[in-house]
DOZARO-866890 format. One record per residue (C-alpha): residue in one letter; y, z, x. Coordinates in pm, whole numbers, padded with zeros to 5 digits, always signed. Layout:
<atoms>
AYZX...
</atoms>
This chain:
<atoms>
M-00248+14875-00533D-00022+15184-00525A-00273+15360-00298S-00273+15065-00059L+00107+15065-00051E+00103+15425+00072K-00078+15309+00389I+00216+15083+00487A+00415+15248+00764D+00734+15053+00697P+00893+15227+00397T+01103+14918+00313L+00794+14699+00278A+00622+14961+00065E+00925+14997-00160M+00958+14618-00184G+00599+14578-00298K+00635+14857-00552N+00959+14722-00694L+00820+14370-00714K+00517+14492-00906E+00729+14686-01152A+00974+14398-01201V+00704+14140-01263K+00522+14372-01502M+00840+14427-01701L+00908+14053-01732E+00548+13967-01816D+00527+14231-02091S+00851+14123-02255Q+00688+13856-02472R+00428+14100-02595R+00691+14356-02683T+00894+14092-02863E+00596+14003-03083E+00536+14369-03165E+00895+14399-03284N+00814+14143-03557G+01073+13889-03464K+01353+14134-03388K+01608+13940-03186L+01698+14073-02848I+02062+14093-02749S+02066+13821-02485G+02425+13861-02373D+02431+13496-02271I+02807+13474-02325P+02980+13509-01987G+03192+13818-01946P+03386+14002-01677L+03209+14182-01396Q+03182+14551-01475G+03370+14789-01256S+03082+15030-01209G+02752+14906-01074Q+02427+14898-01274D+02081+15016-01179M+01788+14780-01122V+01628+14855-01458S+01940+14752-01646I+01968+14431-01447L+01604+14344-01506Q+01653+14414-01876L+01936+14162-01877V+01716+13903-01705Q+01441+13970-01958N+01678+13916-02250L+01807+13592-02101M+01449+13469-02056H+01314+13558-02401G+01614+13619-02623D+01592+13290-02819E+01218+13282-02878D+01248+13354-03250E+01473+13048-03283E+01231+12829-03085P+00883+12958-03170Q+00713+12648-03031S+00866+12674-02683P+00609+12699-02404R+00520+13047-02293I+00598+13159-01942Q+00308+13134-01701N+00099+13449-01680I+00117+13542-01312G-00185+13708-01158E-00226+13900-00834Q-00224+13578-00628G+00102+13484-00797H+00249+13821-00702M+00176+13739-00338A+00367+13411-00366L+00664+13587-00525L+00648+13858-00262G+00684+13587+00002H+01034+13503-00117S+01144+13864-00118L+00977+13929+00214G+01145+13626+00368A+01486+13773+00297Y+01382+14101+00457I+01231+13932+00764S+01551+13737+00825T+01725+14068+00908L+01508+14121+01218D+01647+14063+01566K+01622+13707+01698E+01324+13756+01927K+01109+13932+01667L+01215+13681+01407R+01123+13386+01632K+00778+13524+01712L+00700+13611+01349T+00816+13280+01201T+00632+13081+01469R+00311+13268+01391I+00350+13213+01016L+00414+12840+01059S+00131+12794+01311D-00124+12979+01098T-00039+12793+00778T-00042+12454+00952L-00378+12523+01116W-00538+12642+00793L-00419+12344+00589C-00522+12088+00851R-00872+12235+00865I-00909+12265+00488F-00804+11903+00432R-00983+11755+00739Y-00658+11646+00902E-00708+11701+01274N-00421+11772+01515G-00158+11749+01246C+00182+11904+01195A+00321+12040+00868Y+00656+12018+00696F+00721+12247+00398H+00975+12137+00138E+01085+12232-00214E+01139+11878-00347E+00807+11695-00360R+00958+11361-00252E+01159+11512+00031G+00866+11498+00274L+00828+11121+00230A+01201+11072+00289K+01172+11262+00621I+00867+11054+00715C+01067+10735+00652R+01337+10864+00887L+01073+10933+01149A+00932+10581+01109I+01279+10428+01145H+01349+10627+01462S+01008+10530+01602R+01044+10153+01538Y+01417+10122+01614E+01477+10274+01957D+01856+10230+01944F+01893+10376+01598V+02015+10712+01732V+02301+10540+01916D+02389+10237+01704G+02287+10370+01367F+02243+10126+01083N+02386+09837+01284V+02041+09785+01436L+01897+09745+01086Y+02125+09455+01000N+01951+09194+01212K+01601+09314+01125K+01589+09482+00789P+01311+09738+00737V+01071+09694+00445I+00903+09982+00259Y+00602+09882+00046L+00533+10070-00278S+00254+10020-00528A+00340+09906-00878A+00155+10219-00995A+00373+10453-00787R+00571+10735-00943P+00871+10613-01142G+01196+10641-00949L+01033+10692-00607G+01176+10377-00453Q+01528+10448-00578Y+01507+10802-00441L+01409+10677-00095C+01690+10423-00083N+01944+10685-00186Q+01822+10934+00073L+01801+10679+00355G+02110+10478+00269L+01909+10157+00243P+01976+09871-00001F+01724+09806-00275P+01606+09475-00117C+01442+09691+00150L+01185+09791-00113C+00885+09570-00183R+00678+09629-00497V+00312+09548-00442P+00130+09446-00762C-00203+09595-00865N-00523+09403-00922T-00510+09193-01237V-00839+09000-01221F-01090+09210-01033G-01102+09585-00984S-00883+09854-01133Q-00557+09772-01305H-00403+10059-01107Q-00519+09978-00751M-00300+09803-00502D-00389+09437-00443V-00470+09438-00070A-00486+09058-00033F-00147+09015-00200L-00003+09290+00020E-00107+09106+00333K+00062+08792+00204L+00383+08987+00143I+00372+09132+00495K+00333+08787+00651D+00621+08648+00446D+00850+08935+00554I+00765+08881+00919E+00846+08510+00888R+01184+08597+00735G+01272+08820+01029R+01213+09151+00856L+01029+09454+00992P+00739+09595+00782L+00804+09966+00825L+00601+10188+00591L+00340+10168+00315V+00296+10434+00044A-00063+10445-00086N-00205+10653-00369A-00503+10888-00364G-00477+10943-00736T-00197+10754-00908A+00054+10951-01107A-00062+10793-01433V-00442+10766-01434G-00554+10917-01103H-00692+10598-00946T-00726+10577-00568D-00623+10275-00362K-00860+10118-00112I-00719+10339+00162G-00974+10228+00423R-00871+09862+00398L-00505+09955+00380K-00540+10158+00702E-00687+09858+00883L-00404+09637+00759C-00140+09888+00868E-00291+09918+01217Q-00292+09539+01246Y+00080+09503+01170G+00206+09836+01307I+00296+09986+00968W+00316+10359+00901L+00066+10463+00628H+00162+10749+00399V-00074+10876+00125E+00003+11099-00173G-00173+11192-00494V-00366+11465-00672N-00704+11342-00545L-00616+11464-00195A-00722+11808-00317T-01087+11694-00314L-01073+11673+00067A-01138+12048+00060L-01474+12002-00114G-01811+11950+00049Y-01857+11606-00107V-01568+11360-00089S-01568+10996-00194S-01522+10742+00083S-01193+10614-00058V-01036+10960-00051L-01196+11055+00281A-01018+10762+00445A-00687+10939+00372A-00770+11190+00646K-00700+10909+00899C-00358+10819+00765D-00029+10880+00949S+00098+11132+00691M+00016+11277+00351T+00198+11490+00093M+00019+11758-00110T+00118+12009-00379P-00104+12318-00341G+00109+12525-00581P-00012+12361-00906W-00364+12318-00766L-00396+12692-00710G-00173+12813-00992L+00082+12961-00752P+00448+12982-00856A+00733+12894-00620V+00501+12757-00349P+00648+12462-00155A+00491+12120-00117V+00342+12029+00220T+00358+11706+00420L+00105+11677+00702Y+00181+11417+00971K+00082+11313+01320H+00339+11237+01590D+00363+11307+01961D+00740+11304+02017P+00899+11642+01928A+01247+11499+01981L+01204+11234+01712T+01056+11479+01463L+01355+11707+01525V+01601+11422+01466A+01414+11316+01152G+01438+11670+01013L+01064+11744+01010T+01106+12032+01253S+01387+12282+01297N+01506+12524+01560K+01620+12770+01292P+01366+13048+01237T+01469+13084+00874D+01358+12725+00801K+01008+12818+00915L+00997+13094+00655R+00941+12832+00384A+00571+12861+00466L+00567+13238+00402P+00468+13229+00028L+00179+12994+00102W+00082+13195+00411L+00049+13510+00198S-00131+13333-00089L-00389+13163+00135Q-00480+13494+00291Y-00513+13654-00051L-00739+13378-00187G-00934+13312+00131L-01111+12985+00205D-01376+13042-00061G-01121+13121-00329F-00916+12815-00235V-01215+12581-00257E-01342+12744-00576R-01015+12670-00760I-01032+12301-00675K-01405+12282-00745H-01358+12441-01088A-01091+12184-01182C-01314+11894-01078Q-01605+12036-01277L-01387+12054-01586S-01296+11686-01557Q-01660+11586-01504R-01762+11794-01806L-01511+11617-02024Q-01617+11274-01893E-01981+11336-01970S-01900+11465-02318L-01668+11179-02410K-01932+10923-02316K-02130+11038-02619V-01836+11016-02860N-01793+10692-03053Y-01460+10510-03057I-01337+10686-02740K-01269+10464-02438I-01247+10623-02093L-01038+10475-01812V-01210+10568-01488E-01226+10399-01155D-01496+10617-00999E-01649+10881-01223L-01760+11095-00931S-01435+11105-00736S-01155+11100-00993P-01061+11449-01118V-00833+11291-01378V-00973+11182-01716V-00774+10927-01914F-00908+10824-02253R-00797+10654-02571F-00913+10612-02928F-01028+10256-02980Q-01199+10078-03267E-01255+09705-03264L-01192+09568-03611P-01420+09291-03744G-01306+08943-03651S-01051+09055-03390D-01032+09077-03015P-01084+09417-02852V-00768+09617-02898F-00810+09812-02580K-00826+09507-02354A-00515+09354-02500V-00261+09282-02228P+00102+09225-02330V+00189+08857-02320P+00553+08742-02302N+00693+08615-02631M+00376+08718-02814T+00419+08753-03187P+00359+09097-03339S+00053+08966-03524G-00316+08967-03441V-00408+09161-03133G-00053+09279-03070R-00027+09446-03412E-00367+09612-03370R-00255+09736-03028H+00052+09901-03181S-00161+10055-03454C-00393+10216-03200D-00094+10336-02996A+00051+10520-03295L-00286+10674-03378N-00335+10789-03019R+00006+10952-03016W-00088+11138-03333L-00423+11239-03183G-00256+11367-02867E-00010+11584-03057Q-00290+11725-03271L-00507+11812-02970K-00220+11974-02782Q-00161+12207-03075L-00527+12283-03137V-00631+12331-02772P-00316+12425-02575A-00524+12550-02281S-00642+12194-02214G-00303+12090-02073L-00344+11748-02234T-00057+11499-02199V+00026+11173-02381M+00139+10875-02177D+00208+10503-02226L+00046+10251-01993E+00164+09893-01968A-00174+09728-02004E-00379+09980-02200G-00115+10128-02429T-00088+10494-02533C-00355+10713-02370L-00437+11082-02330R-00466+11238-01985F-00662+11546-01881S-00570+11652-01526P-00711+12002-01466L-00611+12000-01099M-00249+12021-01210T-00292+12251-01510A-00621+12446-01510A-00517+12714-01261V-00192+12774-01446L-00328+12765-01801G-00660+12929-01721T-00866+12640-01861R-01236+12715-01901G-01543+12512-01987E-01528+12644-02343D-01183+12490-02379V-01324+12150-02283D-01601+12185-02542Q-01344+12280-02805L-01136+11977-02708V-01433+11744-02760A-01513+11907-03096C-01154+11857-03211I-01165+11492-03108E-01482+11438-03310S-01330+11608-03614K-01028+11374-03606L-01226+11051-03570P-01296+10999-03945V-00924+11013-04020L-00842+10775-03734C-01110+10521-03825C-01032+10526-04197T-00659+10489-04141L-00700+10202-03894Q-00927+10010-04129L-00688+10054-04424R-00379+09939-04236E-00452+09565-04260E-00572+09587-04621F-00258+09779-04716K-00040+09519-04544Q-00206+09231-04729E-00173+09404-05066V+00196+09476-05008E+00271+09118-04901A+00096+08988-05214T+00294+09215-05448A+00632+09101-05578G+00918+09338-05513L+00759+09510-05213L+00834+09447-04847Y+00596+09555-04570V+00777+09724-04281D+00607+09701-03942D+00680+10036-03775P+00488+10071-03443N+00563+10444-03426W+00412+10537-03763S+00055+10662-03749G-00015+10646-04124I-00152+10367-04342G+00177+10182-04348V+00544+10163-04444V+00674+09981-04751R+01016+09924-04904Y+01090+09839-05266E+01345+09559-05298H+01552+09616-05611A+01757+09348-05787N+02081+09426-05600D+01920+09465-05260D+02106+09277-04986K+01818+09165-04766S+02046+09049-04485S+02221+09384-04448L+02097+09659-04218K+02321+09929-04362S+02207+10212-04586D+02158+10130-04955P+02246+10417-05197E+02068+10255-05492G+01757+10197-05285E+01767+10554-05161N+01774+10686-05518I+01482+10466-05619H+01273+10572-05319A+01359+10937-05378G+01236+10912-05735L+00930+10720-05616L+00845+10995-05370K+00872+11258-05644K+00645+11062-05879L+00381+10998-05612N+00371+11362-05507E+00316+11462-05869L-00009+11264-05872E-00170+11525-05641S-00361+11271-05434D-00499+11335-05085L-00235+11107-04934T+00096+11229-04799F+00420+11044-04860K+00767+11072-04718I+01084+10867-04719G+01310+10781-04430P+01514+10501-04276E+01347+10178-04174Y+01242+10126-03812K+01510+09864-03742S+01773+09944-04007M+01916+10228-04214K+01751+10124-04541S+01525+10377-04709C+01148+10320-04696L+00831+10489-04820Y+00596+10610-04546V+00230+10643-04648G+00038+10897-04441M-00310+10898-04293A-00626+10874-04503S-00934+11090-04462D-01141+10907-04724N-01191+10559-04865V-00866+10467-05039D-00822+10187-05291A-00531+10006-05130A-00487+09775-05430E-00445+10066-05671L-00213+10241-05428V+00015+09940-05390E+00004+09866-05764T+00108+10222-05843I+00394+10210-05591A+00526+09884-05728A+00494+09983-06097T+00650+10324-06045A+00943+10188-05844R+00999+09914-06103E+00999+10172-06384I+01254+10387-06200E+01482+10089-06142E+01461+09968-06504N+01523+10314-06644S+01825+10341-06420R+01954+10006-06550L+01899+10104-06913L+02082+10429-06855E+02373+10239-06707N+02380+09997-07004M+02365+10280-07255T+02647+10454-07073E+02849+10135-07093V+02782+10106-07468V+02894+10461-07525R+03205+10410-07313K+03306+10097-07504G+03241+10271-07834I+03467+10558-07736Q+03738+10314-07631E+03715+10126-07962A+03725+10452-08158Q+04031+10560-07965V+04204+10228-08044E+04124+10257-08415L+04238+10615-08420Q+04564+10517-08253K+04619+10246-08514A+04549+10492-08792L+04797+10739-08651Q+05063+10468-08623K+05018+10383-09001G+05046+10747-09103R+04679+10793-09186T+04451+11075-09084F+04092+11059-08960N+03874+11263-09196L+03535+11348-09045T+03389+11448-09383A+03438+11095-09510G+03227+10942-09234S+02854+10888-09222L+02603+10929-08940E+02399+10608-08890S+02122+10513-08648T+02229+10362-08318E+01920+10143-08314P+02096+09817-08419I+02375+09874-08168Y+02129+09958-07891V+01909+09653-07962Y+02212+09423-07985K+02363+09552-07660A+02032+09549-07480Q+01962+09189-07584G+02312+09087-07488A+02266+09238-07144G+01928+09067-07102V+01739+09396-07067T+01410+09481-07234L+01237+09808-07277P+01045+09899-06957P+00669+09894-06987T+00496+10209-06882P+00332+10138-06543S-00036+10138-06610G-00335+09952-06474S-00706+09948-06511R-00750+10094-06164T-00528+10385-06249K-00691+10467-06582Q-01061+10418-06527R-01123+10714-06300L-01430+10934-06284P-01395+11299-06388G-01255+11499-06099Q-01169+11188-05899K-00826+11198-05737P-00584+10903-05747F-00628+10606-05513K-00997+10682-05444R-01254+10404-05474S-01523+10477-05734L-01876+10524-05598R-02103+10313-05817G-02463+10417-05868S-02386+10778-05797D-02660+11024-05884A-02401+11288-05957L-02346+11154-06313S-02609+11138-06584E-02644+10857-06838T-02511+11077-07117S-02197+11169-06930S-02146+10804-06832V-02173+10683-07191S-01938+10949-07320H-01694+10867-07046I-01706+10497-07144E-01633+10591-07506D-01333+10792-07389L-01211+10494-07188E-01244+10267-07495K-01032+10510-07695V-00768+10509-07425E-00773+10128-07422R-00717+10122-07800L-00431+10365-07755S-00268+10150-07487S-00298+09831-07699G+00001+09936-07918P+00088+10126-08235E+00001+09832-08465Q-00365+09845-08370I-00378+10221-08421T-00232+10187-08772L-00473+09911-08868E-00768+10112-08747A-00648+10412-08943S-00626+10203-09263S-00974+10062-09215T-01123+10411-09185E-00976+10496-09527G-01175+10217-09690H-00901+09951-09738P-01028+09635-09574G-00812+09330-09530A-00433+09343-09519P-00271+09687-09502S-00104+09834-09807P+00277+09852-09835Q+00257+10222-09771H+00083+10159-09441T+00329+09880-09364D+00612+10128-09400Q+00423+10372-09183T+00381+10105-08918E+00751+10030-08913A+00830+10399-08904F+00583+10450-08618Q+00742+10167-08419K+01087+10315-08472G+00964+10663-08391V+01083+10798-08735P+00831+10970-08972H+00791+10814-09316P+00862+11045-09611E+00525+10969-09767D+00336+10974-09443D+00042+11211-09416H+00028+11304-09049S-00330+11418-09077Q-00441+11058-09147V-00291+10903-08835E-00476+10920-08506G-00220+10990-08241P-00282+11025-07865E-00368+11394-07894S-00635+11338-08161L-00792+11055-07960R-00831+11283-07666
</atoms>
């Protein structure tokens, strides 16, 4: 490139190209240098300071810009990386610098040059997108072109608008028709820009019985138009979609064009599918957009070009009205908006332009074909051959329930049945989307919520592939990652309802319906002092759940647990994560309940024992005070140390508290060797031989004898010594000593089978 710059006669242009190349290279390499410095923080200098008295050179200024761009990357390691700009991107950036230089030319040269740039770019775009005899308006804000078109339509339909202004709109209010699937906020933007009240907007519903859920209902639109005419209103403009912002569906543009011609309505089309007009094969629905009155396109994202303006192509024969509407300008500098695109189109050429769009469409078709072979993945497509946007969703129909995916929100519907399954799938799809975005960042995948279908994943390579450099291998990797996550999704979805039923059938546990949680479920332990009507935080409940979390994590199961506030209140809850294998929900819930109950009872006993000690200290202090008043002294050597067992039993019985049983259950104990907690046992497994099974059963019987109590252990020990019938007094004393936890003086520890000897 340096050799080619030497051939440029104008030294300013040559120097500009050289400086631009060096500046871009410095900024692009900054991330790489930052990584090589092993996280060394750059001095960003983002705190404003006074302007230095002496000027700085360009390198120092660019270094400052670099630090401001990348200085905080070690604090935000997950922030998106800056787009890697190629040679075609350099041409777009050069257009902005070159525009400033061109504006310094004399008026005549400037007029000729800007007219040529605008004429060339308009001609090329109209031919590429099959829009004959059109004009072009270049704008930075994507919606700005539509606002100018609305002004043009108002001036065309209201002849006295230039003179009388909005007074002519009072008697015959204009109506702008927007699809229910239009971009959010588009109608409000138009009203703000045009100074129109919101009643001038008419929202056209999409098909709800036949056809796509995201296509405009043409029959209903015609009914709305007739009603507006009868009320004395003027149908002004209709905004149709060639690729809706959400799922990429295309309206029936051919029928809409006929309807607009019948009632004299301006037809404007926008959407990502307009890019396919540049291809050799175009679907009939998109091809009809070439006959519309105007269309807005965004070639910058399609081609991966930075700082390239959006383009609105339109047809109109009155130059005066287009000038008043702001679509044309007499200022040469306004025409320079087309300069970045003019340079980039020449760099890419027609073949390069078409190849970019063709590659993006091939990526979407590749993903569609691959996802058709994947179970439990539902694709939302209107026309598989024409839509370059792929929207899909994980979906599994549970036995005995209606299809989750087809569930449409019904007013006042209870959160049970289909609605609950819908929320479950939404949470799982959000989790799947976040996982795929991390695993395959080059896919450009996005997560979105649709009113009828729920949470879905969108793959729109026309808007991302050129920027991210998406390849076919990335699509294959995306499909492989989806298949690897399906077992976790299916297992978790199936366990959700079973977990809910087990929790509702267990005393002391409350099932919390959290639509945003993607795991098996959320549960809260209700302790004795829990105020169920309060939504405030509960310190005692937080302590119990914190201890519960610690105990569950110590079990080293494959499940993940965490605690946090409830979905609709500040009370602490236990969140059970996703499951990758068959989990015994009954054992899981039983363990949660028993462990939480043990923690609560131990806490109560500790409080009671603290109270006993406190009262004892108070009584001792009173007695000591009395002794001091009578002239006596308290001699410690005269006292005796006695067991606190009678006091503890008396106080515990008085408080109505019993010793807490150790949480244990048959599901928890009878576990195969090497089997982790909460896993269902696989009966009839060939992995275990008969010998190992029998020995394992004997071990289980020993554990059962151990859990039956100390009395049974003592009796069994006496029988092994050859003393049938009632135990001897010596063994009776040993039994009492064992129950109290105190060794008997005559006890031979080698004759008693404790837990360690049984094992």
